DRENPAPA-934336 format. One record per residue (C-alpha): residue in one letter; x, y, z. Coordinates in pm, whole numbers, padded with zeros to 5 digits, always signed. Each point is the difference from the previous one (the first is absolute). Layout:
<sites>
AXYZ ...
</sites>
This chain:
<sites>
X+00006-00003-00005 X+00122+00354-00089 X-00065+00333+00175 X-00132+00314-00173 X+00322+00221+00005 X-00020+00372+00066 X+00234+00123+00277 X+00242-00071+00270 X+00137+00324+00108 X-00068+00152-00332 X-00339+00048+00140 X+00134+00247+00268 X-00153+00338+00010 X+00241+00256-00108 X+00208+00180+00238 X-00093+00338-00101 X-00378-00061+00033 X+00043-00187+00334 X+00224+00269+00178 X-00279+00256-00067 X-00251-00223+00145 X+00188-00097+00290 X+00077+00359+00099 X-00349+00057+00071 X-00039-00250+00288 X+00012+00097+00352 X+00219-00241+00188 X+00043-00036+00366 X+00348-00150+00091 X+00034-00217+00307 X+00349+00047+00178 X+00082-00369-00060 X+00017+00057-00367 X+00340+00010-00115 X-00063-00014-00371 X-00343+00118-00114 X-00212+00155-00254 X+00204+00311-00033 X+00299-00164-00191 X-00025-00198-00309 X+00169-00317+00153 X-00074-00364-00089 X-00159-00079+00335 X-00142+00169+00332 X+00209-00065+00305 X-00132-00016+00352 X+00232-00009+00295 X-00119-00240+00280 X+00308-00006+00221 X+00349+00116-00018 X+00092-00308-00173 X-00303-00080-00220 X-00157+00178-00255 X-00297-00138-00236 X+00004+00055-00379 X-00351+00020-00154 X-00063-00009-00389 X-00223-00134-00254 X-00010-00039-00387 X-00249-00146-00229 X-00056+00019-00382 X-00158-00177-00306 X+00188-00275-00177 X+00309+00078-00230 X+00061-00382-00089 X-00230-00273-00150 X+00080-00266+00275 X-00210+00016+00322 X+00263-00159+00244 X+00285+00222-00165 X-00231+00312+00036 X-00044-00092+00384 X+00383-00041+00054 X+00065+00332-00183 X-00266+00197+00200 X+00140-00139+00315 X+00343+00062-00056 X-00098+00345-00098 X-00183+00055+00327 X+00266-00157+00205 X+00269+00233-00166 X-00093+00297+00190 X+00107-00170+00325 X+00334-00055-00132 X+00037+00342-00144 X-00056+00131+00362 X+00274-00213+00139 X-00240-00240+00162 X-00090-00380+00020 X-00335-00140-00076 X-00233-00124+00287 X-00355-00022-00159 X-00204+00048-00312 X-00377+00038-00058 X-00148-00085-00347 X-00194+00275-00201 X-00226-00146-00264 X-00240+00127-00255 X-00137-00281-00220 X-00303-00017-00240 X-00288-00221+00142 X-00062-00168-00335 X+00380-00118-00039 X+00142-00334+00073 X+00115-00008+00344 X+00301-00214-00064 X+00158+00292-00156 X-00017+00159+00335 X+00146-00314+00188 X+00282+00021-00241 X+00060+00378+00048 X-00010-00053+00408 X+00238-00288+00000 X+00243+00197-00218 X-00042+00282+00252 X+00052-00252+00288 X+00320-00140-00132 X+00149+00336-00011 X-00100+00090+00365 X+00152-00339+00109 X+00322+00081-00184 X+00000+00331+00194 X-00014-00218+00309 X-00326+00203+00080 X-00353-00149+00099 X-00293+00071-00208 X-00266+00059+00275 X-00332+00089-00206 X-00132+00239-00239 X-00307+00168-00172 X-00174-00074-00301 X-00284+00175-00207 X-00152-00056-00350 X+00116+00234-00260 X-00021-00013-00391 X+00385-00035-00029 X+00240-00216+00181 X+00215+00186+00264 X+00236-00131+00231 X+00267+00108+00260 X+00078-00004+00370 X+00013+00227+00313 X+00342-00085+00155 X+00142+00049+00344 X+00349+00007+00070 X+00221+00068+00304 X+00324+00240+00017 X+00224+00147+00246 X-00099+00369+00054 X+00362+00096-00057 X+00052-00186-00321 X-00287+00101-00228 X+00085+00069-00344 X-00161+00292-00177 X-00012+00120-00362 X+00153+00327+00130 X+00345+00074+00147 X+00213-00042-00317 X+00324+00229-00015 X+00172+00163-00270 X+00240-00236-00137 X-00153-00331+00104 X-00022-00256-00267 X-00344-00153-00113 X-00070-00359-00030 X-00297-00221-00127 X-00049-00371+00076 X-00222-00107-00298 X-00038+00071-00371 X-00242+00251-00151 X-00258-00020-00250 X-00253-00260+00105 X-00318+00202-00082 X+00145+00042-00362 X+00060-00369-00030 X-00303-00125+00161 X-00232+00227-00217 X+00205-00079-00295 X-00024-00377+00032 X-00380+00004+00037 X-00019+00207-00327 X+00199-00274-00153 X+00304+00253-00065 X+00249-00143+00257 X+00171-00335+00004 X-00099-00253+00272 X+00358-00028+00120 X-00011+00390+00107 X-00346-00085+00172 X+00126-00256+00192 X+00306+00211+00098 X-00241+00265+00117 X-00219-00239+00195 X+00317-00148+00209 X+00107+00350+00085 X-00349+00099+00133 X-00040-00327+00211 X+00354+00037+00158 X-00019+00153+00350 X+00200+00308+00107 X+00063-00192+00319 X+00324-00131-00135 X+00139+00340-00102 X-00131+00153+00339 X+00196-00260+00206 X+00320+00097-00165 X-00073+00391+00036 X-00037-00032+00369 X+00359-00061+00028 X+00081+00364-00125 X-00140+00336+00053 X-00209+00110-00292 X-00086+00364+00012 X-00338-00060-00179 X-00206-00287-00119 X-00322-00052-00192 X-00147-00263-00229 X-00062+00085-00376 X-00373-00038-00091 X-00282+00165-00162 X+00179+00366-00028 X+00292-00160-00193 X+00378+00018+00062 X-00014+00369-00048 X-00291+00075+00200 X+00111-00180+00303 X+00360+00153-00060 X-00184+00345+00031 X-00130-00079+00342 X+00345-00106+00104 X+00217+00293-00107 X-00210+00232+00245 X+00095+00336-00168 X+00331-00113-00133 X+00066-00164-00325 X+00137-00303-00170 X+00213-00092-00282 X-00112-00344-00161 X+00187-00180-00255 X-00220-00143-00274 X+00245-00274-00099 X+00021-00127+00343 X-00381-00030+00049 X-00087-00386+00002 X-00297-00115-00215 X-00193-00290-00054 X+00091-00167-00327 X-00212+00163-00263 X-00124+00304+00184 X+00190+00243-00215 X-00118-00161-00309 X-00361+00022+00143 X+00038+00359+00072 X+00142+00048-00368 X-00308-00175-00123 X-00208+00250+00188 X-00153-00252+00231 X-00065+00282+00253 X-00196-00039+00322 X-00265+00265+00126 X+00183-00007+00353 X+00341+00081-00180 X-00151+00289-00149 X-00156+00141+00315 X+00336-00040+00139 X+00153+00184-00269 X-00248+00282+00024 X+00036+00042+00383 X+00402+00023-00039 X+00036+00255-00313 X+00145+00237+00219 X+00227-00212+00210 X+00200-00207-00255 X+00244+00102-00269 X+00101-00241-00266 X+00342+00072-00171 X-00045-00234-00283 X-00269-00067-00283 X-00141-00328+00042 X-00340-00031+00123 X+00026-00373+00065 X+00213+00045+00317 X-00242+00295+00119 X-00297-00272-00027 X+00191-00274+00210 X+00089+00271+00257 X-00369+00095+00009 X-00153-00334-00002 X-00196-00103+00314 X+00140-00275+00162 X-00196-00284+00180 X+00201-00183+00298 X+00302+00193-00118 X+00337-00017+00173 X+00132+00226+00293 X+00180+00308-00092 X+00231+00174+00254 X+00279+00240+00056 X+00328-00072+00163 X+00327+00173+00101 X+00235-00074-00291 X+00268-00112+00263 X-00240-00301+00029 X-00071-00069-00343 X+00252-00255-00105 X-00078-00220+00324 X-00370+00026-00066 X+00063-00137-00360 X+00209-00264+00119 X-00257-00127+00270 X-00288+00014-00276 X+00213-00191-00235 X+00109-00263+00230 X-00345-00068+00108 X-00125-00033-00363 X-00241+00309+00052 X-00038+00241-00284 X+00151+00364+00061 X+00070+00277-00256 X+00157+00353+00077 X-00153+00237-00225 X+00071+00353+00115 X+00095+00258+00259 X-00197+00255+00199 X+00084+00361-00103 X-00052+00344+00115 X-00190+00129-00309 X-00345-00031+00108 X-00094-00183-00315 X+00032-00371-00112 X+00222-00014-00285 X+00018-00318-00244 X+00319-00028-00232 
</sites>
């Protein structure tokens, strides 16, 4: 049985529109909240004791692949990722399910089995959930993690001169959308799926040995959108030839297999990014919404060789792609 495909993080509401909506909300902040609504971090953090803080996050979306079990694994990996991006460990997860009343329930069973496998791999407990009937299948999770209050990773805090790293290749929306249109090879699609089902747990486990100045995961706002949140009034220099891509992503961009989410990202960042070359294909990959994308982090250059050695020795992907600057713009060259 195949799923109707329409989403992943490509279904995310654009950052520009969302910012305007959220600014209108009247929010009360309790003193226990360490990281909350006022930031744009990957999860909320609540301090319980001097040694324990709880991370709360949730994520759900429509399918971006045809296989129900794989969709469940990807959606779970994507939701769990926010815990790792905050420096935490997964404790528990709750399912979020939207499912058509007339649909075959075996599809839902496969989706939930896929999700459960990833929570188990994360050494967390699946403890419940909530389901409703809807016209379109959607799935995700609300996840709880734990972290020491003094060891929280945030998506701000980078310093000029810090080097920028990512732990997964880019281009999954271009590949998945193109494959479903019959324009991308199956081998590229399989590579994208393998990337999306991979937990960021393994990258985070290595990174805890170091002192990253900022960390996030690359999802619906694309590489450049999440980088904008990280530079925090500074700038960045990205080397396009260092950016890792899923096989076929550049060709898919060249064949104009664009995504709606990618164009939303481009529009919201038009005043924040400067491209020092004339090749729209690289631009599209950098704007491409990622589903269950990798961690992106900044690190003092003195630690860069050691962190790359650790990732290489553990067999976990890592690529250095640029540096933080003081120019107040993201430059790609």
